[in-house]
C-alpha positions as CSV (number, residue, x, y, z in Angstrom):
1,M,28.2,26.2,-19.9
2,E,30.4,26.0,-22.9
3,K,27.9,28.2,-24.8
4,E,28.1,30.9,-22.2
5,S,31.9,30.8,-22.3
6,N,31.9,31.2,-26.0
7,E,29.4,34.1,-25.8
8,L,31.7,35.8,-23.3
9,S,34.7,35.4,-25.5
10,F,32.7,36.8,-28.4
11,L,31.5,39.7,-26.3
12,F,35.1,40.5,-25.4
13,Q,36.1,40.5,-29.1
14,Q,33.2,42.7,-29.9
15,I,34.1,45.3,-27.2
16,I,37.7,45.3,-28.4
17,A,36.5,45.8,-32.0
18,D,34.3,48.7,-30.9
19,I,37.2,50.4,-29.1
20,K,39.4,50.0,-32.1
21,F,36.7,51.4,-34.3
22,S,36.4,54.5,-32.1
23,F,40.1,55.4,-32.4
24,P,39.7,57.1,-35.9
25,L,36.7,58.9,-34.4
26,W,38.7,60.2,-31.5
27,E,41.4,61.4,-33.9
28,D,38.8,63.1,-36.0
29,F,37.3,64.7,-32.9
30,T,40.7,66.1,-31.8
31,N,41.6,67.3,-35.3
32,K,38.2,69.2,-35.4
33,A,38.9,70.6,-31.9
34,V,42.3,71.9,-33.2
35,K,40.5,73.7,-36.0
36,L,38.0,75.1,-33.6
37,H,40.8,76.4,-31.3
38,S,42.6,78.0,-34.3
39,A,39.3,79.7,-35.3
40,L,38.8,80.9,-31.8
41,R,42.3,82.3,-31.6
42,C,41.7,84.3,-34.8
43,T,38.4,85.5,-33.4
44,V,40.1,86.6,-30.2
45,S,42.8,88.4,-32.2
46,A,40.3,90.1,-34.5
47,S,38.2,91.1,-31.5
48,N,41.2,92.6,-29.7
49,V,42.2,94.7,-32.8
50,F,38.6,95.8,-33.3
51,L,38.2,96.9,-29.7
52,D,41.6,98.7,-29.7
53,A,40.3,100.7,-32.7
54,F,37.0,101.2,-31.0
55,Q,38.7,102.5,-27.8
56,K,40.8,105.0,-29.8
57,L,37.6,106.3,-31.3
58,I,36.1,106.7,-27.9
59,D,39.3,108.4,-26.6
60,A,39.1,110.9,-29.4
61,A,35.5,111.6,-28.5
62,V,36.5,112.2,-24.9
63,G,39.0,114.8,-26.0
64,S,36.4,116.5,-28.2
65,R,34.9,119.8,-27.0
66,G,31.5,119.0,-28.4
67,A,28.4,118.3,-26.2
68,N,28.5,114.6,-26.5
69,K,29.4,113.4,-23.0
70,D,26.3,111.1,-22.7
71,I,27.3,109.3,-26.0
72,R,30.9,109.0,-24.8
73,T,29.8,107.4,-21.6
74,S,27.5,104.9,-23.4
75,L,30.3,104.0,-25.8
76,T,32.8,103.5,-23.0
77,K,30.4,101.1,-21.2
78,L,29.8,99.2,-24.5
79,C,33.5,98.8,-25.1
80,L,34.1,97.5,-21.5
81,R,31.3,95.0,-21.9
82,H,32.9,93.7,-25.1
83,R,36.3,93.6,-23.4
84,T,34.7,91.3,-20.8
85,L,33.2,89.1,-23.5
86,E,36.6,89.0,-25.2
87,N,38.3,87.9,-21.9
88,R,35.7,85.1,-21.5
89,L,36.4,84.1,-25.1
90,K,40.1,83.9,-24.3
91,S,39.4,81.7,-21.3
92,Y,37.1,79.4,-23.4
93,T,39.8,79.2,-26.1
94,I,42.5,78.2,-23.5
95,A,40.1,75.6,-22.1
96,V,39.6,74.0,-25.5
97,A,43.4,73.6,-25.9
98,E,44.5,72.8,-22.4
99,N,41.6,70.9,-21.0
100,L,40.3,69.1,-24.1
101,I,42.8,68.8,-27.0
102,T,46.0,68.1,-25.0
103,P,44.7,65.5,-22.5
104,V,43.0,63.5,-25.2
105,Q,45.9,63.6,-27.6
106,E,48.3,62.5,-24.8
107,R,46.2,59.5,-23.9
108,M,45.6,58.2,-27.5
109,D,48.8,56.2,-27.6
110,D,48.3,54.7,-24.2
111,W,44.8,53.7,-25.2
112,K,46.0,51.9,-28.3
113,K,48.8,50.1,-26.3
114,G,46.3,49.2,-23.6
115,V,43.9,47.5,-26.1
116,V,46.8,45.6,-27.7
117,Q,47.8,44.4,-24.2
118,L,44.3,43.4,-23.3
119,E,44.1,41.2,-26.4
120,K,47.5,39.6,-25.7
121,D,46.6,38.9,-22.1
122,H,43.2,37.5,-23.1
123,G,44.7,35.3,-25.7
124,R,47.4,33.9,-23.4
125,E,45.0,33.2,-20.5
126,Y,42.4,31.7,-22.8
127,K,44.9,29.4,-24.5
128,K,46.4,28.3,-21.1
129,V,43.0,27.6,-19.4
130,H,41.4,26.1,-22.6
131,T,44.4,23.7,-22.9
132,E,44.1,22.6,-19.3
133,M,40.3,22.1,-19.8
134,K,40.8,20.1,-22.9
135,R,43.3,17.8,-21.1
136,A,40.8,17.4,-18.2
137,S,38.0,16.6,-20.7
138,Q,40.1,14.0,-22.5
139,E,41.0,12.3,-19.2
140,T,37.3,12.3,-18.2
141,C,36.3,10.7,-21.5
142,R,39.0,8.1,-21.2
143,L,37.9,7.1,-17.7
144,Q,34.2,7.2,-18.6
145,K,34.8,4.7,-21.4
146,K,36.5,2.3,-18.9
147,V,33.6,2.6,-16.5
148,N,31.1,2.1,-19.3
149,K,33.0,-1.2,-20.2
150,G,32.3,-2.4,-16.6
151,K,35.7,-1.5,-15.1
152,L,34.0,0.0,-12.0
153,E,37.4,0.4,-10.1
154,Y,37.8,3.5,-12.2
155,R,34.7,5.2,-10.9
156,G,36.6,7.0,-8.1
157,Q,39.1,8.4,-10.7
158,L,36.3,9.4,-12.9
159,E,34.6,11.4,-10.2
160,V,38.0,13.2,-9.5
161,A,38.5,13.8,-13.2
162,T,35.0,15.1,-13.6
163,K,35.4,17.5,-10.7
164,E,38.8,18.6,-12.2
165,F,37.1,19.2,-15.6
166,N,34.3,21.3,-13.9
167,T,37.0,23.3,-12.1
168,K,38.9,24.0,-15.3
169,F,35.7,25.0,-17.0
170,S,34.8,27.4,-14.2
171,A,38.3,28.9,-14.4
172,L,37.8,29.4,-18.2
173,E,34.5,31.1,-17.6
174,A,36.0,33.3,-14.8
175,T,38.8,34.3,-17.2
176,E,36.3,35.3,-19.9
177,K,34.2,37.3,-17.4
178,N,37.3,39.1,-16.2
179,S,38.4,39.8,-19.8
180,V,35.0,41.3,-20.6
181,L,35.1,43.4,-17.4
182,L,38.5,44.8,-18.2
183,A,37.6,45.6,-21.8
184,S,34.4,47.3,-20.6
185,M,36.3,49.3,-18.1
186,E,38.8,50.3,-20.7
187,E,36.1,51.6,-23.0
188,R,34.3,53.4,-20.2
189,S,37.5,55.1,-19.1
190,H,37.8,56.7,-22.5
191,L,34.4,58.2,-22.3
192,C,34.9,59.3,-18.6
193,L,38.1,61.2,-19.7
194,L,36.1,63.0,-22.3
195,I,33.4,64.1,-19.8
196,E,36.2,65.4,-17.4
197,C,37.8,67.3,-20.3
198,L,34.6,68.8,-21.5
199,K,33.5,70.1,-18.1
200,P,35.8,73.3,-18.1
201,V,35.0,73.8,-21.8
202,V,31.2,73.7,-21.1
203,V,31.6,76.1,-18.2
204,G,33.6,78.5,-20.4
205,F,31.0,78.2,-23.1
206,R,28.1,79.0,-20.7
207,L,30.0,82.1,-19.4
208,L,30.0,83.5,-23.0
209,G,26.3,83.8,-22.9
210,S,26.0,85.1,-19.3
């Protein structure tokens, strides 16, 4: 039983270490997302200037007295299609900023504080239960020695002390299982947020190709 408890404690520490290791990766991800957003804004701006110039050229062709109505019509349709694409690119750019970058950046500090709190809570609970279990173990050993020496009147106390020790050990195991569960839920919540943030971004990206 003690081995299982130690394994759970080690697993908790490993999960916490994995979460801490991921923080620089999250920061790098958001930094790259910021650069992507900046590049997209430049693209949208350049596209808008380009299409404005394109539209002026078409308008000039419309005012022309030459026989080029069919070309003017085709160019107008082409410009409108590019305007549609530009609007979708704007929506995608906004989604990257508002639905991805901002939510993740806002949660980073909370995540770090949450991990620190998990470690503190685990350490406090582990120390408390482990101390109680150690005390119960010492009492059991003391009574066992008396019984082994033939002092059978202590057998009743030994049974009670043994049950107490098993209860404390079960409490320690339950504490470790709960700590592992909380750490796993914390790590999972980070990834779940990422999925939720990516949904509108993915939708916007798909619209670019439709």
